C-alpha positions as CSV (number, residue, x, y, z in Angstrom):
1,A,0.0,0.0,0.0
2,D,2.8,2.4,0.8
3,G,4.4,1.7,-2.6
4,T,1.2,2.3,-4.4
5,A,0.7,5.6,-2.5
6,G,4.2,6.6,-3.4
7,V,3.9,6.0,-7.1
8,L,0.5,7.8,-7.2
9,E,1.4,10.8,-5.1
10,G,4.5,11.9,-7.0
11,P,7.2,10.8,-9.4
12,S,9.9,11.8,-6.9
13,E,9.2,8.8,-4.6
14,Q,10.3,5.3,-5.5
15,P,7.4,3.0,-6.1
16,G,7.1,-0.3,-4.4
17,A,7.2,-3.7,-6.0
18,F,3.4,-4.0,-5.9
19,A,3.0,-0.6,-7.5
20,R,5.5,-1.5,-10.3
21,L,3.6,-4.8,-10.9
22,T,0.2,-3.2,-11.1
23,E,1.6,-0.4,-13.3
24,R,2.9,-3.0,-15.8
25,I,-0.4,-4.9,-15.7
26,G,-2.3,-1.7,-16.2
27,E,-0.3,-0.8,-19.3
28,K,-1.7,-3.9,-21.0
29,V,-5.4,-3.1,-20.2
30,P,-7.3,-1.8,-23.2
31,V,-9.3,1.3,-22.1
32,S,-11.0,4.1,-24.0
33,P,-9.7,7.7,-23.7
34,Q,-13.0,8.8,-22.1
35,D,-12.6,6.2,-19.3
36,V,-9.0,7.2,-18.8
37,S,-10.0,10.9,-18.5
38,I,-12.7,10.1,-15.9
39,V,-10.4,7.9,-13.9
40,R,-7.6,10.5,-14.0
41,R,-10.0,13.2,-12.8
42,D,-11.1,11.1,-9.9
43,L,-7.5,10.2,-9.0
44,I,-6.5,13.9,-9.1
45,A,-9.5,14.7,-6.8
46,A,-8.3,12.0,-4.5
47,G,-4.8,13.5,-4.4
48,Y,-3.0,11.2,-6.8
49,R,-1.4,13.3,-9.5
50,S,1.3,11.0,-10.9
51,E,1.3,10.1,-14.6
52,S,1.4,6.4,-13.6
53,A,-1.7,6.7,-11.3
54,V,-4.1,5.6,-14.0
55,R,-2.1,2.5,-15.0
56,V,-1.7,1.6,-11.3
57,F,-5.5,1.9,-10.8
58,Y,-6.3,-0.4,-13.8
59,G,-3.6,-2.8,-12.6
60,I,-5.1,-2.9,-9.2
61,R,-8.5,-3.6,-10.7
62,V,-7.2,-6.6,-12.7
63,V,-5.2,-8.0,-9.8
64,A,-8.2,-7.7,-7.4
65,T,-10.5,-9.4,-10.0
66,I,-8.2,-12.3,-10.5
67,V,-7.4,-12.8,-6.8
68,L,-11.1,-12.7,-5.8
69,L,-12.0,-15.1,-8.6
70,V,-9.3,-17.6,-7.5
71,I,-10.4,-17.3,-3.8
72,A,-14.0,-17.8,-4.7
73,F,-13.2,-20.7,-7.0
74,V,-11.3,-22.4,-4.2
75,L,-13.9,-21.7,-1.5
76,R,-17.0,-22.4,-3.5
77,D,-17.4,-25.9,-2.2
78,A,-17.1,-24.8,1.4
79,V,-19.6,-22.0,1.0
80,T,-22.4,-23.9,-0.6
81,S,-23.3,-27.3,-2.1
82,N,-25.7,-25.8,-4.6
83,G,-24.3,-25.8,-8.1
84,V,-26.1,-22.6,-9.2
85,L,-25.0,-20.7,-6.0
86,R,-21.4,-21.8,-6.6
87,I,-21.5,-20.1,-10.0
88,V,-23.2,-17.0,-8.5
89,F,-20.6,-16.8,-5.8
90,V,-17.7,-16.9,-8.2
91,V,-19.3,-14.3,-10.5
92,A,-20.1,-12.1,-7.6
93,A,-16.5,-12.2,-6.4
94,G,-15.3,-11.2,-9.8
95,L,-17.7,-8.3,-10.0
96,V,-16.6,-7.2,-6.5
97,G,-12.9,-7.3,-7.6
98,Y,-13.7,-5.3,-10.8
99,F,-16.0,-2.6,-9.4
100,G,-14.5,-2.5,-5.9
101,P,-11.5,-0.3,-6.7
102,G,-13.9,2.2,-8.3
103,F,-16.0,2.4,-5.1
104,V,-12.9,2.7,-3.0
105,L,-11.7,5.6,-5.1
106,E,-15.0,7.4,-4.9
107,S,-15.0,7.1,-1.1
108,M,-11.4,8.5,-1.1
109,V,-12.5,11.4,-3.2
110,S,-15.5,12.1,-0.9
111,A,-13.3,11.9,2.2
112,R,-10.7,14.3,0.8
113,Q,-13.4,16.7,-0.3
114,E,-14.8,16.6,3.2
115,K,-11.4,17.4,4.7
116,I,-11.0,20.3,2.3
117,R,-14.5,21.6,3.2
118,L,-13.8,21.4,6.9
119,S,-10.5,23.2,6.6
120,L,-11.7,26.0,4.4
121,P,-12.9,28.4,7.3
122,D,-9.5,28.2,8.9
123,A,-7.7,28.8,5.6
124,L,-10.0,31.8,4.9
125,D,-9.3,33.3,8.3
126,L,-5.6,33.0,7.9
127,M,-5.9,34.4,4.4
128,V,-7.8,37.4,5.7
129,V,-5.1,38.1,8.2
130,C,-2.4,37.9,5.5
131,V,-4.3,40.2,3.2
132,E,-5.0,42.8,5.9
133,A,-1.4,42.7,6.9
134,G,-0.5,44.1,3.4
135,L,0.3,41.0,1.4
136,G,-1.1,40.4,-2.0
137,L,-3.3,37.5,-2.8
138,D,-0.5,35.4,-4.3
139,Q,1.7,35.9,-1.3
140,A,-1.3,35.2,1.0
141,I,-2.0,31.9,-0.8
142,R,1.6,30.9,-0.5
143,N,1.8,31.7,3.3
144,V,-1.5,29.9,4.0
145,S,-0.2,26.8,2.1
146,E,2.9,26.8,4.3
147,E,1.2,27.5,7.6
148,L,-1.5,24.8,7.1
149,R,1.0,22.1,6.0
150,M,0.8,20.3,9.3
151,T,-2.8,20.8,10.4
152,H,-4.7,20.7,7.1
153,K,-2.5,18.8,4.6
154,E,-5.1,18.6,1.8
155,I,-5.9,22.3,1.5
156,S,-2.2,23.1,1.9
157,E,-1.4,20.8,-1.1
158,E,-4.0,22.4,-3.3
159,L,-3.0,25.9,-2.4
160,G,0.6,25.0,-3.0
161,M,-0.3,23.7,-6.4
162,V,-2.0,27.0,-7.2
163,N,1.1,28.8,-6.2
164,L,3.3,26.6,-8.4
165,E,1.0,27.2,-11.4
166,M,1.2,30.9,-10.9
167,R,4.9,30.8,-10.6
168,A,5.0,28.7,-13.8
169,G,3.3,31.6,-15.7
170,K,-0.4,30.9,-15.5
171,R,-2.8,33.7,-14.8
172,R,-4.2,33.8,-11.3
173,A,-7.8,33.3,-12.6
174,E,-6.8,30.2,-14.6
175,A,-4.8,28.7,-11.6
176,L,-7.8,29.3,-9.3
177,K,-10.2,27.7,-11.8
178,N,-7.9,24.7,-12.0
179,L,-8.1,24.5,-8.2
180,A,-11.9,24.3,-8.4
181,S,-12.0,21.7,-11.2
182,R,-9.1,19.7,-9.7
183,T,-10.8,19.1,-6.3
184,G,-14.5,19.1,-7.3
185,E,-15.5,20.5,-4.0
186,P,-18.5,22.9,-4.3
187,E,-17.5,25.1,-1.4
188,L,-14.1,25.6,-3.0
189,K,-15.7,26.4,-6.3
190,K,-17.7,29.2,-4.6
191,L,-14.5,30.5,-3.0
192,V,-12.7,30.6,-6.4
193,A,-15.6,32.4,-7.9
194,I,-15.5,35.0,-5.2
195,L,-11.7,35.5,-5.5
196,I,-11.9,35.9,-9.3
197,Q,-14.7,38.4,-9.1
198,A,-13.0,40.4,-6.4
199,D,-9.8,40.4,-8.4
200,R,-11.6,41.4,-11.6
201,F,-13.8,44.2,-10.2
202,G,-11.2,45.5,-7.7
203,T,-13.3,45.0,-4.5
204,S,-11.8,44.3,-1.1
205,I,-10.5,40.7,-1.0
206,A,-10.3,40.8,2.8
207,D,-14.0,41.7,3.1
208,S,-15.1,39.1,0.6
209,L,-13.1,36.4,2.3
210,R,-14.4,37.3,5.8
211,T,-18.0,37.4,4.5
212,H,-17.6,34.0,2.8
213,S,-15.9,32.5,6.0
214,D,-18.8,33.7,8.1
215,F,-21.3,32.3,5.6
216,M,-19.6,28.9,5.6
217,R,-19.7,28.7,9.4
218,V,-23.4,29.7,9.5
219,R,-24.1,27.1,6.9
220,R,-22.2,24.4,8.7
221,R,-24.2,25.2,11.9
222,Q,-27.4,25.1,9.9
223,E,-26.5,21.7,8.4
224,A,-25.7,20.4,11.9
225,E,-29.1,21.6,13.2
226,E,-30.8,20.0,10.1
227,R,-29.1,16.7,10.8
228,A,-30.1,16.9,14.5
229,A,-33.7,17.6,13.5
230,K,-33.8,14.5,11.3
231,V,-32.6,12.2,14.2
232,G,-36.1,11.9,15.6
233,V,-37.6,10.7,12.2
234,K,-34.7,8.3,11.7
235,L,-35.2,6.8,15.1
236,V,-38.8,5.8,14.4
237,F,-38.0,2.5,12.7
238,P,-35.3,1.3,15.1
239,I,-37.6,2.1,18.0
240,F,-40.6,0.4,16.4
241,F,-38.8,-2.7,15.3
242,F,-36.2,-3.2,18.1
243,I,-37.0,-1.2,21.3
244,L,-40.8,-1.3,21.3
245,P,-41.1,-5.1,21.1
246,S,-38.7,-5.5,24.0
247,M,-40.6,-3.0,26.1
248,L,-43.9,-4.8,25.4
249,V,-42.4,-8.1,26.4
250,V,-41.1,-6.7,29.7
251,A,-44.2,-4.7,30.5
252,A,-47.0,-7.0,29.2
253,G,-45.2,-10.3,29.5
254,P,-46.0,-11.2,33.1
255,G,-49.6,-10.2,32.8
256,L,-50.1,-12.3,29.6
257,L,-48.5,-15.3,31.3
258,Q,-51.0,-15.0,34.2
259,V,-53.9,-14.7,31.8
260,F,-52.8,-17.8,29.8
261,K,-52.1,-19.6,33.1
262,G,-55.8,-19.1,34.2
263,L,-57.3,-19.2,30.7
264,F,-56.1,-22.6,29.6
265,P,-57.5,-24.6,32.6
266,M,-60.8,-22.7,32.2
267,M,-61.0,-23.7,28.5
268,R,-60.2,-27.3,29.3
269,S,-63.0,-27.3,31.9
270,F,-65.5,-26.0,29.3
271,G,-64.5,-28.6,26.9
272,Q,-65.2,-31.4,29.3
């Protein structure tokens, strides 16, 4: 796993044996350019920017499919004695191996987007401090990237990439748009739109950032209140199916036992 992460995260790190193996296997997989672009976009959103990341992903998919098929084929007799279920078990294992890496990648993208979203208010506050101290937006982005390297690694990496693109000659608006498209986080897209508009129309960047930071905190509190309000509705089914039957057994069980204890002898006496 460490070798795979190394080859995906950057070309400067030496890939492990498993990463080299999966990369070689992935080179032989026939895929369409459209699928490659979609996988590359998801890998970049998950934080894997290496050129070999796509090949490693397809290699992992092939290896996972083969391994699960072999395991299912070996264990099919121990799982069930039904011939049809054996075939279904093997096919299901192959499907899990084929589609499993895609689901794992989607969960990694969602987790990284969540981390970026939660770190945005802190990054905005620090950026406001830098701008109000007299720094330009480019210098503020660089300082925020350096200061948040230990506490918020994801947003630090993305802001650092923006700084590198601007130093390479890209316009600020283009680098910020690349930031929004690279992460796919809606809140970051809103921030990029605010920064581009403030830069274009010459408005105060510090005021815009402070207002957006306050908006994000208010929205986060409202989302927490909304989730708390839904708890009562979500608890209806667990209470009805799990807690209520236990309470009925405890509360009405002794009385019902007494009723049955006196009712059955009375019914037998009437039958005689």
